[in-house]
N, C-alpha and C positions, 0 to 999 in steps of 0.2 A: 515577401518583402525583405528589405535589408535588415541587418541587426538594429535593434532598438536601443536607444540610450536610456538606461535606467540609473538615475543618480540618487544615491543615498543621501538624504538630508539630515537624518538624525539616527542615533543608536543609543539605546539605554537598557538598563536591566530593570525588569518589572518583578517586584517581589510580592508575596502574599500580603494582603492588607492587615492581617493579624499574624503574630508569631506562631509558628508551629509548636504545640505543647511538647514538653520534654519527653513524655512517654511515647511520642510518635516520631522522635528524631531519627530512629534507625528503621529503614524499610528493607526487609530481606527479600532478595530476588528468589524466584522459584526455579525448579528444574527446567521448564520450558524457556524461562528467561536466559538460562545458561546456554541454550542452544541457539539463541537469536544472534544474527550476524552483527558485526560492528559497523553499522550503517544507520541511516536515518530514513524514516518513512516520509516521503515528500507528498504533500497535497496542496493544490492551488484551487481556490474558489474565486470565480469571477462574478462581479456584480455590475449590473447596468447602472448608468447614472440616473439620479433622481434629483437634479439640481433645479428643475423648473420653478419650484416654489421658493427658491432662495436667491435673493438678489446678490448677496456677497458669497460667491462660490468658495473662495479661499477660506473665509471665516467658517463656512459650513463644513468644509473638509477638516479644519482644525478642531471643530467641535466633535466630529465623528472620531477623529484620532484620539482625542482626550477621553471620550466616552469608552472607546474600545479598551484603552489602557486601564481605566478605572474598573471596568467589568472584568478584565483579565486578572487584576489584583484580587478581586472578590472570588473569582473562580479558582484561583490558585490556593485559596484557603482550604478547599476541598481536595484539590489535586496537588497537594504539597510536595510529594516526591518529585514532581516535574521541575520544581524549583530548587532541587538539591544537587548533590555531587556524587557521582558514581565512584565507589571504592573498590579496591582490588579483592576484597573478601566476599564478593557477590552480595553487596548491600549498597544502599544509598544513604548518605548522610543528608537528612532532610534539614539542611542548615539555612534555608530561605535565601540562598545566594541569588536566586531569581532566574528568569528566562530572558533571552535576548529579544528585543523588539526594535525592528528597523522600520523607518519610514522612508519611502522613495518616491521620486517624481519620474513618471514615464513620458518620454517625448513622443507620444503618438496617441491616437484614440483607441479605445478598447475594440471598436469594430474592426480596426486594421489588424489587430492581433488575431481576432477570431476568423479572419478571412482564409488563413492558411495555417495548417499545423506545422509548426517549426519548433522542434524540441529545444534548440539552442536558445531561442528567444524565450520560451516558456521557463527554462531553467533560471533565467535572470530574475524571475519573480520570486525565487526562493531566497531565504536568508543566506544560505551557503550550499555548496555541493553536498548531496546526500550520502556521501561516503567518507570514510576516514573517521577520525576522532576529533571532537570539539570539546570545549570547556563546559558546555551546557547540555542539558537533556532535552530542552525544547527551545526552538527559536521561531520567531514570527516576523514576516515582512509585510508591511502594509503599503501597497503600491497604488499610487494615484495617477490615473490617466488624464490627458488634457481635457477630455470630455466630461470628467467628473466620475467616470466609472472607476471601480477599484478591483484589485486582486489581492487576496490574502494568501500569502505563501507560508506554509507550515512545514517545519522539519522536526519530527519527534523521534527521539532515539529508539531504535528497535531493541535496545537492551532492556528497556522497561515497558515498551508498549507494542501491541500489534495493531493491525488496521482497525479492528473493532474498538480498541481502547482509544486510538486517536480520534475516531468518529465520536465516541462518547464524550471526549473532552471538547470537541468542537460543538457538539450539541448542547453541553452544559454552558460553555462560554457564550454561545449565541443566545441561549435562553436568558442568561443573566443580563446580557446586553440589552435585550428588548423588554426586560422587566418581568419575565415569566419565572416560574419556579423551576429550578434545575434539579438534576439528579445527583445525589451524592454517591460517588464511586466506592467500591469495596476493594481495599488493598490487602487481601488475605490469601492471595494465590499460593504463597510459600507454605501456608498452613496445610493446603491440600496437596501441593506438589513440592515437598522439601527439596532443597538443592542436593545434588549428588557429586561424588568425586569423579570428574571427567577429565582429570589430568592425563589419563592414559592415551588420549587421542584428540585430534583436532576436530571438533564438532561444529555444527551449524552450517548454513548455506554459505559457501565461500564467495567473497567479493573478488571480482576480477579486476586486474589492472589494465586489461586491454581496452581499446576504444570500443565503446558501446553506442549503438544507434537505436533509436526508438521509432517504431512504426505504429500507427493507429489504425485499427480495424473496427468497422461499425457493422453490426448485425442487426437489421431491423426485425420487426415482428414476423414478417413472412419468411425471411431467411432462417430465423431461429426455428420456426414451425417446420420448415423443410428438413433442417438438420436433425430436429427431434424425431421426425417421422422416420428418417433414414437410420437413426441409431437406437430408437425406442428408449430414450433416456431423458434426463432433465435438461433444461435449457443450458445450464452451466456446463454439464458434462458433455453435451452435444458440441458446444462451441470449443471446449477444451480439447476434445478428441480431434476435432477438425484441425485446430492449430497444431496439436502434437504431430499429426500426420504430415502437415506441411513443413514443420521444422525438421522432422526426420528426413524429408526429401532433400533438404539442404545438406544434411550430413552425408546422405547417400550420393550426392553429386560430387563429392570430394575424391581426390585420388586414393586416400586411405580412409574410407568411410567407417563409422562405428559399426560394430557387430551387435552390440546390445544397447537398447534405448530405454532409458529409465525416466518415467514421468513421476514427478513429486508434487502432490497436490496438498496444500495446506488445509487442515481440517479444524474447525472451531470446536474446542473441547467443551465450551460452556453448556450447550444443550445436550451433550452426550454423557454428562456425568449423572449419577443417580444419588440423590436428586440433582436436577440441573442447577447450574450456577446462574445468577442474574446476568443479564446482558451487560450491565454496567460494572461487572467484575473486571478490575484493571490488571493489565499485564500481558505477557505472551501466553495466552491460553489457547494454544494451537499445537498440533502435532502433524507429522508428515505421513501421508498415505502414499505408498510407493507401488507403482505398476510397472511391469517389465515386459519388453518385447525382445525376444531372443531370435536367433536365426531360424529355429524350427517353427516359428509362428507363421512364416510364409505369407506375409501381408502383400508382397509385391506380386504383380501380375494378375491379381484378382479384381473383383468389382470394388470400386471406391466405397460404395455404400456398405459393403460387407466389411471392409477393412476399418472404416470409421466406426461401425457397430462393434467390431471386436475391440477396438481401443476404448470405446465408451464403456463396454462391459468390464474391461480390465480396471479402468478407473473406478467404476461403480463398486466393484468387489473390494478394491483396496480401501475405499472410503468407508464402506459398510463394516470393514474389519476394525475400524476405530470405534468400537461400541463401549457400553458401560463396563463390561468385563475387561476390555483392553485398557480403559482409563484407570481401572483399579491397579493394573500392573504398573502403569506409569507412576502411580502414587506410592508404590513400594520402594524399598531401598535398592532393588536390583536395577541394573542397566538393561533396558529392553533389547532383546535379541535383534529386533528390527533395526535398531540404531547401529549396532556393531556390524550387522550384515550390510547396511547401507554404506557405512564408511569403508568396509572392505571392498565392496563392489566399485565404489567411486575411485578407489586407488588403482584399479586394474586398467590396463590398456584396452582400447577398443570399446570403451563405454562412454556414451553421451547421455547427459541428464537434461531434463526439461522441467522447468518449475512453473507451477500455476497457483494463483491465489485469487479467490473470488470475493469482491466487495459488493456484490450485486444487491444484497439485502441491507446494506448499511445506509442509513438515512442522511447521506451527505447533502442531498438537495433540500433538506429541511433546515439547514444552518442559516437562519434568518437573524441577522444582527440588529434588525430594526429598520432596514431599508430594502426589504424584500429578499426572496430566496435567490440563490445563485443561478446565473444563466448557464454556467458550465462549470463542472468540477473535473479535474484531471489528476492523474498520478504520473508526473513526468519521469524522466529516465532514472533508473536505479542501476547500481554497478553490478548487475548479475547477468550473465549470458543465458540466453534461452529462458527468459522469465516473461510470463504473460500475466498482467494484472487485469482482471475483469471487473468492470463497473457497470451499473445500470445507466442507461441514457436518462435524460431529464424527464421524459414522459414515462419512464419505467417499463416501457414495452420492449426496448431493445437492449443490446449489450455493446459496450465499447471495450476493446481489448488493446492495452498498451503493451506491445511486444518488444522486448529488448533483445537485440542480437548483436553479434560481432560486426564491426564495420566491414570486414572482409566478406561477410555473407549477404550484404545488402543487394548486390547485383542479382543474385539468385532469388532472393526474397521478392524484390520488386518486379521480377519478370515471371513470377509464378502465376500462370493463368488461373489456377484454382483460387488464388488469393485476390487477384485484381478486382473482382466485383465488390470486395469488402474494404479495400484500402480507401480511406477517406481523408482528404486534405482540408476540405471546407469544414469548419467547426460549427458555425452557427449562421443562420440567415438574419439579416437586419434590414 
């Protein structure tokens, strides 16, 4: 479909309903926070209309909007750093300046948007583009479709939150909205991972200024079972290995292909600590597991199943290396050797990196604000080349992969016969 007109009808700052106590006014960022990119985590949740029982649809939408903002105020009492200001000294001034809340009218029905995956249309439902710097740490856009369906677009600063933290916030906000007891987050990551002096090098996953295109792959239950059998690994690693292989094929198709291929998989540190941290511990509680394919690995020319299995094993070994003992090293004052080695490798010619993060266990489809669970949740485009964000499908049996690639690589990606069975343009049936 053609581009959709999304008209912003209001914008305001939503502040916590109660002032943040003085002793909580300064929130220190952790070492993993320091590694996070200067970008925003984008999430869009789509909800079907339920206007049948309401004669005055406009009044009903106004009530929903007011209720959302009130529950957001209450939720920010617990998530107060999100309403603060990022400072240069690796801290947040929890000054209750608030979060941005936009309300917009969408000139089409929700079913029209869900007919065809179009990343440019989806990005319109976000409060702003998820790259660069903005004045707020959290922004929300409440989009109302002609049919009464809604889309809630969220941009949470990656400098303070990871995907798990953003999901925790959405879970708490939706619970407050429907009148259930929410979870109080823990903002003590810096106590376990004190900030370090990293002025010696540019760290973090770099944001690209080149044009990025996002493709959506869908792996159903049977497809995942086949990939798991071929790789003898978990569902996430099987899918990650498959995508890694296909992205490497793009590099190898170029006149000057990369000689070394590095897969970087985000690993949730919460369950790997001893003792483990609660799931609602807030911040960037992740680290990077790095797997490398060098020329002597000789993946080309062999059986695809064997090469996929080799890649899955490399990923599995890298992730297993982020264990309790490794986490203790991250908590020390020393800079991890893996970080310096990664930065050194990334600076060399002939090296291509591929980034993966899995949100498959995040309860995004449980974000019920009082009008039912979302019909679809997506992570639209992010400003990183060769990034794959994996999420569970609504039925939890499949995996959706949102793959970000350079615009110049689209032709090769779209014509890859190995990928074609998984490319999905239709989002939902109605």
